[in-house]
C-alpha positions in Angstrom: 189.0 141.4 156.1 186.0 142.7 154.4 183.1 143.5 156.7 179.6 144.9 156.3 178.3 147.5 158.7 174.7 148.6 158.5 172.8 149.0 161.7 169.1 148.4 161.2 167.6 151.7 162.4 164.6 153.7 161.5 164.5 157.5 161.0 162.4 157.8 164.2 165.2 155.9 165.9 167.7 158.3 164.6 165.6 161.2 165.8 165.2 159.8 169.3 168.9 159.0 169.4 170.0 162.6 168.6 167.4 164.8 170.0 167.9 167.4 172.6 164.2 168.0 172.6 162.2 171.1 173.3 162.5 170.7 177.0 166.3 170.9 176.8 166.0 174.1 174.6 163.4 175.7 176.8 166.0 177.6 178.7 166.8 179.6 175.6 166.1 183.4 175.6 163.7 183.1 172.7 161.0 181.6 174.9 160.6 184.7 177.0 158.7 186.5 174.2 155.9 184.0 174.0 152.9 182.9 176.1 153.9 180.6 178.9 150.7 180.4 181.0 148.0 180.0 178.4 148.1 176.2 178.3 145.9 174.5 180.8 147.9 171.4 180.6 151.5 170.5 179.7 152.4 167.5 177.7 155.8 166.0 177.1 154.2 164.8 173.9 153.6 168.3 172.7 157.3 168.9 172.6 160.1 167.2 170.6 161.4 163.7 171.1 163.0 162.8 174.4 166.7 163.5 174.7 169.5 161.0 174.9 172.2 163.5 174.2 174.5 164.8 176.9 172.5 166.6 179.5 174.5 169.8 179.0 174.9 169.7 175.2 178.7 170.3 175.5 179.2 172.8 172.8 182.3 174.9 173.8 182.5 178.6 173.2 184.5 179.3 170.1 187.0 182.0 169.5 185.5 184.7 171.8 186.2 187.3 169.1 189.8 186.2 168.5 191.3 184.2 165.6 189.7 180.8 165.5 192.1 178.1 166.6 191.6 176.0 163.4 193.5 178.7 161.4 196.7 177.8 163.3 198.9 175.5 161.4 200.2 172.6 163.5 203.9 171.9 163.9 205.2 169.0 161.8 205.9 165.8 163.7 209.5 164.7 164.1 210.7 162.6 161.2 211.6 159.8 163.7 207.9 159.4 164.4 207.2 158.6 160.7 207.6 154.9 160.6 206.4 154.2 157.1 206.1 155.9 153.7 203.5 154.6 151.2 203.7 155.9 147.7 201.0 155.6 145.0 199.9 157.7 142.0 196.8 158.8 144.0 196.1 158.9 147.7 192.4 159.0 148.8 191.5 160.1 152.3 188.1 159.1 153.6 185.7 156.1 153.5 182.4 157.8 152.7 180.5 157.4 149.5 182.7 159.8 147.5 186.0 158.4 148.7 184.9 154.8 148.1 183.5 155.7 144.7 186.8 157.3 143.8 188.8 154.2 144.9 186.5 151.9 143.1 186.8 153.8 139.8 190.6 154.1 140.2 190.8 150.3 140.8 188.7 149.7 137.7 190.9 152.0 135.6 194.1 150.4 136.9 195.4 153.6 138.5 197.7 152.7 141.5 196.1 154.2 144.6 195.9 154.0 148.4 192.8 154.8 150.5 193.0 155.4 154.2 190.5 156.6 156.7 190.3 157.6 160.4 187.3 155.2 160.9 187.2 151.5 161.3 184.5 151.1 158.7 182.8 152.8 155.8 180.3 155.6 156.6 177.3 156.9 154.7 174.0 158.8 155.0 170.8 158.6 153.1 170.4 156.8 149.8 169.0 159.1 147.1 171.2 159.4 144.0 169.7 161.8 141.4 169.8 160.4 137.9 169.3 162.0 134.5 168.4 159.8 131.5 169.4 156.6 133.2 168.7 153.0 132.2 166.5 152.6 135.3 164.3 155.5 134.3 164.0 153.9 130.9 162.9 150.7 132.6 160.2 152.6 134.5 159.1 154.4 131.3 160.2 157.8 132.6 161.5 160.3 130.1 163.8 162.8 131.7 167.0 164.2 130.2 169.2 167.3 130.5 166.8 169.3 128.3 164.2 168.9 131.0 166.1 170.5 133.9 166.8 174.0 132.6 163.9 175.6 134.5 164.7 173.5 137.6 168.3 174.7 137.5 167.3 178.3 137.3 165.2 177.7 140.4 168.1 175.9 142.2 170.4 178.8 141.4 167.9 181.3 142.7 167.5 179.3 145.9 171.2 179.8 146.4 171.0 183.5 145.5 173.2 182.7 142.5 176.2 182.2 144.8 176.3 178.7 143.4 179.2 177.8 141.0 177.2 177.1 137.8 180.2 175.4 136.2 180.0 172.5 138.6 176.3 172.0 138.1 176.8 172.2 134.3 179.5 169.5 134.5 177.2 167.4 136.7 174.2 167.4 134.4 176.3 166.8 131.3 178.0 163.8 132.8 175.4 162.5 135.2 173.9 159.9 132.9 177.3 158.2 132.2 178.3 158.2 135.9 174.9 157.0 137.2 174.6 154.3 134.5 178.0 153.1 135.6 176.8 152.9 139.2 173.6 151.2 138.2 175.3 148.6 136.1 177.8 147.9 138.9 175.0 147.6 141.5 173.0 145.3 139.4 176.0 143.1 138.8 176.3 142.7 142.6 172.6 141.6 142.9 171.2 145.0 144.0 167.8 146.1 142.7 167.7 149.8 141.6 164.5 151.6 142.5 163.1 155.1 142.0 161.9 157.3 144.8 158.7 159.2 144.1 158.9 162.6 142.4 157.7 165.8 144.0 154.2 167.1 143.2 154.1 170.8 143.9 150.6 172.5 143.8 152.1 175.6 142.2 154.4 173.7 139.8 157.5 175.4 141.1 159.2 172.4 142.5 157.5 169.7 140.3 159.9 166.8 139.6 159.7 163.5 138.0 161.0 160.4 139.8 164.8 160.8 139.5 166.2 159.7 142.9 167.7 156.3 142.5 168.0 153.9 145.5 169.4 150.5 146.0 167.8 147.5 147.8 168.2 143.8 148.4 165.1 141.9 147.4 166.0 138.4 148.4 167.9 137.4 151.5 169.4 134.5 149.7 171.4 137.0 147.7 173.5 137.4 150.8 175.0 134.0 150.1 175.1 134.5 146.3 177.2 137.6 146.7 179.7 136.1 149.1 178.1 137.6 152.2 178.8 141.2 151.0 175.6 142.8 152.0 174.1 143.1 155.5 170.6 144.3 154.8 167.4 143.3 153.1 164.3 144.9 151.6 162.7 146.5 154.6 165.5 149.0 155.2 167.3 149.1 151.9 165.8 152.2 150.3 166.3 154.5 153.2 170.0 153.7 153.5 170.8 152.6 149.9 174.2 154.3 150.2 175.2 151.6 152.7 174.7 148.9 150.1 176.6 151.0 147.6 179.5 151.4 150.0 179.4 147.7 150.8 179.9 147.1 147.1 182.6 149.8 146.7 184.6 148.5 149.7 184.4 144.9 148.4 185.8 146.0 145.0 188.5 148.2 146.5 189.8 145.5 148.8 190.1 143.0 146.0 192.8 145.4 144.6 194.3 147.3 147.5 193.5 146.9 151.3 192.1 150.0 153.0 194.1 151.4 155.8 191.6 151.8 158.7 192.0 153.9 161.9 194.6 156.2 160.2 193.8 159.9 160.7 195.1 162.5 158.3 196.9 165.2 160.3 198.4 167.7 157.8 199.5 168.0 154.1 203.0 168.6 152.9 204.0 171.0 150.1 207.1 170.8 147.9 209.4 173.7 147.0 207.3 174.2 143.9 204.2 174.8 146.0 202.5 171.6 145.0 201.0 169.2 147.6 202.7 165.9 147.3 202.0 164.0 150.6 199.9 163.8 153.7 201.1 162.8 157.2 198.6 160.6 159.0 198.6 159.1 162.5 197.6 155.6 163.4 194.7 155.3 165.9 194.0 152.7 168.5 190.7 150.9 168.8 189.3 153.7 171.0 190.3 156.3 168.4 193.3 157.7 170.3 196.5 158.6 168.5 199.3 156.1 168.9 202.2 158.4 168.1 203.0 156.3 165.1 202.8 158.2 161.8 202.7 157.3 158.1 203.6 159.5 155.1 201.3 158.9 152.1 202.8 160.3 148.9 200.6 160.8 145.8 202.7 161.3 142.6 199.6 162.5 140.8 197.5 163.8 143.6 196.0 163.8 147.1 192.2 163.5 147.1 190.4 164.6 150.3 187.0 163.1 150.9 186.8 163.7 154.7 183.2 164.8 155.1 181.7 167.9 156.6 182.7 170.2 159.5 179.4 170.3 161.5 181.1 168.4 164.3 183.5 171.3 165.1 181.6 174.0 167.0 184.2 176.6 166.4 184.0 176.1 162.6 180.3 176.2 162.8 180.3 179.4 164.8 182.7 181.0 162.2 181.1 179.7 159.0 177.5 178.9 160.0 176.8 181.3 162.8 173.0 181.3 162.4 172.9 177.6 162.9 175.4 177.7 165.8 173.4 180.5 167.5 170.2 178.6 167.2 171.4 175.8 169.3 171.5 173.2 166.5 174.7 171.4 167.7 174.2 168.4 170.0 177.7 168.4 171.4 178.6 164.9 170.4 182.1 163.6 170.7 183.7 163.0 167.3 183.3 159.4 166.2 184.7 158.6 162.7 182.5 155.6 162.5 179.3 157.7 162.7 176.9 156.8 159.9 173.7 158.8 160.5 173.6 161.3 163.3 171.8 164.6 163.7 173.3 167.6 165.5 176.8 167.5 164.1 179.0 165.0 162.2 182.6 165.3 161.2 185.2 167.7 162.5 186.3 169.3 159.2 189.7 167.6 159.0 190.1 168.1 155.3 188.9 171.7 155.4 191.5 172.5 158.0 194.3 170.8 156.2 193.5 172.7 153.1 193.5 176.0 154.9 196.9 175.3 156.4 198.5 174.9 152.9 196.9 178.1 151.5 193.5 177.0 150.3 190.8 179.6 150.3 187.4 179.2 151.8 184.4 179.0 149.5 182.8 182.3 148.3 179.2 181.3 149.0 177.6 181.2 152.4 177.8 177.6 153.6 174.6 175.7 153.3 173.5 173.4 156.1 171.4 170.3 155.5 168.4 171.1 157.6 165.0 169.4 157.3 161.8 169.1 159.3 160.2 165.8 158.3 157.9 165.1 161.2 154.2 165.4 162.0 151.4 164.7 159.6 153.2 165.4 156.3 152.1 163.4 153.3 154.6 163.9 150.4 158.2 162.7 150.7 160.1 166.0 151.2 157.1 168.2 151.9 156.2 170.2 155.0 153.0 169.6 157.0 150.8 171.5 154.6 147.8 171.9 157.0 147.7 174.9 159.4 151.1 175.8 161.0 151.1 178.1 164.0 153.7 179.8 166.1 153.6 180.4 169.9 151.7 183.6 169.5 148.9 181.7 167.8 149.8 183.2 164.5 150.1 181.7 161.1 153.5 182.6 159.6 153.9 181.1 156.2 152.5 179.4 153.1 152.6 175.9 154.5 152.9 174.1 151.2 156.7 174.2 150.9 159.7 171.9 150.9 160.8 170.7 154.3 164.1 172.5 154.3 162.4 175.8 153.8 159.7 175.2 156.4 162.5 174.5 158.9 164.2 177.8 158.2 160.8 179.6 158.7 160.5 178.0 162.1 163.9 179.3 163.0 162.5 182.8 162.7 159.6 182.3 165.1 159.7 183.7 168.7 160.3 180.4 170.4 161.6 178.5 167.3 158.6 176.2 167.5 155.8 175.2 165.2 152.4 174.0 166.5 150.1 171.8 164.4 146.5 171.1 165.0 144.4 169.0 162.6 141.2 166.9 162.5 141.1 163.1 162.2 139.4 163.5 158.8 142.5 165.1 157.4 143.9 161.5 157.1 141.2 160.8 154.5 142.4 163.6 152.2 145.1 161.5 150.5 145.0 157.8 149.5 148.7 157.6 150.0 150.8 159.3 152.7 154.3 159.1 151.4 157.2 159.5 153.9 160.8 160.3 153.0 162.3 157.5 150.9 158.9 156.4 149.4 159.4 154.7 146.0 157.2 153.9 143.1 156.3 150.3 142.3 158.9 148.4 140.4 157.8 147.9 136.7 159.0 144.2 136.7 157.1 142.9 139.7 154.8 145.8 140.8 156.3 145.8 144.3 157.1 149.0 146.2 160.5 148.8 147.9 160.3 149.4 150.8 156.6 149.4 151.4 156.8 150.9 154.9 157.5 154.4 153.5 153.9 154.7 152.2 150.8 154.6 154.4 147.1 154.3 153.5 144.6 156.6 155.0 143.7 154.1 157.7 147.4 153.3 158.4 148.3 157.0 158.8 145.4 157.6 161.2 146.5 154.6 163.2 150.0 156.1 163.5 148.4 159.2 164.9 146.7 157.2 167.5 149.9 155.3 168.3 151.7 158.6 168.7 149.2 159.8 171.2 149.7 156.5 173.1 153.4 157.0 173.1 153.2 160.6 174.2 154.3 162.2 171.0 151.0 163.8 169.9 148.0 165.1 171.9 144.3 164.6 171.1 141.0 166.1 172.2 137.4 166.6 171.3 137.8 170.2 170.1 140.5 172.5 168.7 140.6 174.4 172.0 141.1 171.2 174.0 144.0 170.3 171.8 145.6 173.7 171.9 145.4 173.8 175.7 147.7 170.8 175.8 150.4 172.4 173.6 152.8 174.1 175.9 153.6 177.7 175.2 150.9 178.7 172.6 148.5 181.6 173.0 145.3 179.6 172.9 142.9 182.5 172.3 144.9 184.0 169.5 145.3 180.5 167.9 141.5 179.9 168.0 141.0 183.2 166.2 143.6 182.1 163.6 141.9 178.8 163.1 138.5 180.5 162.6 140.0 182.9 160.0 141.8 180.0 158.3 138.7 178.0 158.1 137.0 180.9 156.3 139.8 180.9 153.7 139.1 177.2 153.2 135.4 177.9 152.6 136.3 180.6 150.2 138.9 178.5 148.4 141.3 181.5 148.5 144.1 182.4 151.0 144.6 186.2 151.0 147.3 186.0 153.6 149.9 183.6 152.0 148.3 182.6 148.7 148.4 178.9 149.4 146.9 176.8 146.6 143.2 176.1 147.1 143.8 172.4 146.8 145.7 172.3 150.1 143.3 174.6 152.0 141.7 172.1 154.5 139.4 173.1 157.3 140.4 172.4 160.8 137.0 170.8 161.4 136.1 167.3 162.6 132.6 165.8 162.2 133.8 162.9 164.4 135.0 165.3 167.1 138.6 164.0 167.1 141.5 166.4 166.8 145.3 166.0 167.1 148.1 168.4 168.0 151.9 168.4 168.0 154.6 170.9 168.8 158.1 170.8 167.5 160.9 173.1 168.7 163.9 173.5 166.4 166.7 171.4 167.9 169.7 169.3 166.7 167.3 166.7 165.2 167.0 169.1 162.2 170.7 169.4 161.4 172.0 166.7 159.1 175.3 168.4 158.4 177.1 171.3 156.8 178.1 171.5 153.1 181.1 172.8 151.4 184.3 174.4 152.7 187.3 174.7 150.5 187.2 176.7 147.3 187.1 174.2 144.5 187.0 174.4 140.7 184.9 172.2 138.4 187.8 169.8 138.1 187.8 169.2 141.9 191.1 171.1 142.3 191.4 173.0 145.6 192.1 176.6 144.9 193.8 179.6 146.6 192.5 183.1 147.1 193.3 183.9 143.5 191.2 181.0 142.3 194.4 179.3 141.2 194.6 175.5 141.8 197.0 174.2 144.4 198.8 171.6 142.4 198.3 168.0 143.6 195.4 168.8 145.9 191.8 167.8 145.2 188.6 167.3 147.2 185.3 165.5 146.6 182.1 164.8 148.4 180.1 167.1 150.7 183.2 169.2 151.4 183.4 170.6 147.8 183.0 174.3 148.1 180.5 176.5 146.3 178.2 173.7 145.2 175.4 175.0 147.5 174.6 178.3 149.2 172.4 179.5 152.0 170.3 176.4 152.7 170.6 173.0 151.2 167.3 172.0 149.8 165.7 168.8 148.6 164.1 170.2 145.5 166.3 168.2 143.3 166.4 165.1 145.5 169.7 163.2 145.7 171.9 165.8 144.0 174.7 165.6 146.6 175.2 161.9 146.4 174.8 162.0 142.7 177.0 165.0 142.0 179.7 165.5 144.6 179.9 161.8 145.6 179.4 159.9 142.3 179.8 162.0 139.2 182.7 164.1 140.3 184.8 161.2 141.7 184.0 159.2 138.6 185.3 161.9 136.3 188.3 162.7 138.5 189.4 159.1 138.5 189.4 159.3 134.7 191.4 162.5 134.8 194.1 160.7 136.9 194.1 157.8 134.5 194.6 160.2 131.5 197.6 162.0 133.2 201.0 161.3 131.8 
């Protein structure tokens, strides 16, 4: 039976649920190089959120210099254990956005398919779908087409050191409008309202972007009945988790045609004598997620499509392919749960990546990019860093603070204790009329309403949140900069005071000789009211959303071998597609993964299957 699955959570709830916190990381060797006795007071508030993760972050040691275990091909199961064979033209593995998009489009095109998944429900994260020249943008009066993104794409490629496969990006922007308008039309036909997140305003015009991230919300609870009870959420949470509503819609359409096989875990792929992949062996799971010993052979006469998600939940794979993230203590050590929707510190175990390696697929050429952000503290623009003064434990300023959140997080990795310390005056809250948090949208042109309104704060509202954070032990406050710094554990107070004085001089001059930050975001750390705030964040699993890529993949979503030759019959889509990103996943083109790997590419691949003889 169809079911809807959104848990009504806030991002702060996610953070509290997945944090190890600075205290848990304080035993790391990096702390030894910084001041530990300069703070007169210690505050739990000055560190990261409290931990609800396992006390000993159970991340096992990986290969200890040997061959990683995930390279070992498993033995096939006995044929007697395979109790059923299911044959369709296309087999889809996975119930995330990409797999469900694929199934929905196949159903629409009349291609016989079967979708199965290890979970008991659909899973999804986020809600931003980047659109180019869409009907929604036209409704909002926003002009933006493929001719407008050339400069942005050069920037995107540069951010990935040109390891990125340009053919995929080219295919995306040429076909994005068609795929996104398909999704928009479908969503609206189900009663969803399509809204636009705010663009990014960069002081140096490097990452400037018009509103292009599309999200999906419910605006009227009565629509729950009008749509047959399909959707489980309403306006207040819709824009942050719009992918949930999209997947609700996809699942509903799929199951009108072909029931999804839940709790069925793909174990390994089978190749024919001609070298093509023709089937996948999967094991039935019980309600606790344990294998039952009962297996199913799924055969795809046209193809097997893997949409199994990322590999950040496998510590051994992370140590091998994302060692810098592994070594920095970013994994929370969670047990694998295929029903996980939004979790920081590790997600899926790389099932599809492993199965591909076992049949001869090559790993991607680019360094795997992890999804890392640092959206916390007094930041004011959607995906931006806290652009007031950022300090490290030595009391030093270490970067141009006006940067995208993913890049500020990486900067903090490189600090002696992997921490950032903020100090700011209460009057800083008056600098901006609107303080836009991640997911903030622009008012709808038809009713002037901002969906959801809670992502944007007025000056008074943001200052109240600072006070609330002091009350809850997250921030500290004091009547002087020194009083605040003395409550931030681990910082060299005297050095920090000198840095603040020097920085205030730059603000007076309107010129930053150290890091060349734009004059418009040089704000003095000076409070006429005598109220200051402080906050310390230590890098921890709260900053890791997942790992991108894996198997070498061409622009047609075919999985390839070491010679870049397609392995016939094997495809992958979604975040596991290799060579789409490199180094660090950034948010400069907001919503590109959900739009590209999870919407446009599945949409096009479904058509390819429909066109096959």
